[in-house]
C-alpha positions as CSV (number, residue, x, y, z in Angstrom):
1,M,0.1,-0.1,-0.1
2,S,1.3,3.3,-0.9
3,V,-0.2,7.4,-0.5
4,L,-1.1,9.4,-2.7
5,F,-1.2,13.1,-2.6
6,L,-2.3,15.1,-5.2
7,A,-2.1,18.8,-5.8
8,H,-2.6,21.2,-8.7
9,T,-0.3,24.2,-8.7
10,T,-1.3,28.4,-8.8
11,S,0.4,29.7,-12.2
12,D,3.4,30.8,-10.9
13,G,4.8,27.1,-10.3
14,T,4.0,27.6,-5.9
15,L,1.4,25.3,-4.5
16,P,-1.4,27.2,-2.2
17,R,-0.7,26.9,1.4
18,L,-3.8,25.1,1.9
19,A,-2.5,22.5,-0.6
20,L,1.2,22.1,1.5
21,E,-0.6,22.3,5.0
22,G,-2.6,18.7,2.9
23,L,0.8,17.4,1.9
24,G,1.8,17.8,6.3
25,T,-0.9,15.7,6.4
26,A,-0.4,12.6,3.2
27,L,3.5,12.9,5.0
28,A,1.5,12.0,8.4
29,V,-0.9,9.3,7.2
30,S,2.0,7.8,4.5
31,E,4.6,7.9,8.6
32,H,1.0,6.1,10.9
33,L,0.8,3.6,8.3
34,Q,5.0,3.1,7.9
35,S,3.9,3.5,3.4
36,P,5.9,5.2,0.5
37,L,4.6,8.7,-0.4
38,S,4.0,9.9,-3.0
39,V,3.5,13.2,-5.1
40,G,0.9,14.0,-8.4
41,L,1.0,18.0,-9.2
42,V,-1.2,19.1,-11.9
43,G,-0.9,22.9,-13.5
44,E,1.8,25.3,-14.3
45,G,5.2,25.2,-13.1
46,V,5.4,21.9,-11.6
47,Q,8.4,21.6,-11.8
48,Q,8.9,23.9,-9.5
49,A,6.4,23.0,-7.4
50,A,8.4,19.9,-7.4
51,E,11.8,21.3,-6.4
52,R,10.3,23.6,-3.8
53,I,9.4,20.5,-2.3
54,G,12.2,17.6,-3.0
55,G,12.6,17.6,0.8
56,C,9.1,15.3,2.0
57,G,10.7,12.6,2.0
58,A,8.2,11.5,-1.3
59,V,9.9,8.3,-2.4
60,A,8.1,9.4,-6.5
61,F,6.9,12.4,-8.0
62,F,4.2,13.3,-11.5
63,G,3.4,16.3,-12.9
64,V,0.8,16.5,-16.0
65,E,1.3,20.7,-17.8
66,G,0.0,22.0,-19.8
67,P,-2.9,24.6,-21.3
68,S,-5.5,22.0,-20.9
69,V,-5.0,21.4,-16.5
70,A,-3.4,24.6,-16.2
71,A,-6.6,26.1,-14.8
72,G,-7.9,24.9,-12.1
73,R,-11.9,22.9,-12.9
74,H,-12.9,19.5,-11.4
75,A,-12.9,18.1,-14.6
76,P,-9.1,18.4,-15.7
77,D,-8.1,17.6,-12.5
78,A,-9.3,14.2,-12.5
79,A,-8.8,13.2,-15.4
80,A,-5.2,14.3,-14.5
81,A,-5.7,11.8,-11.9
82,E,-6.7,8.6,-13.8
């Protein structure tokens, strides 16, 4: 079993405060379950966002970037997670 954290980046390649709080919760769950954590980022600037949280302890990072997922809309976020 593993824990997957998904978040949408902002237009400048950062993660909103709420996403960072969610990452903290995902880390706590990962530690509690003694399961590896993977991070999925969607939006613009996923590389920058991944670099900023690169030391969080995740074993893998996945990213989806491009015009179709740049704006935070429910349907593209859900499609990226599939």
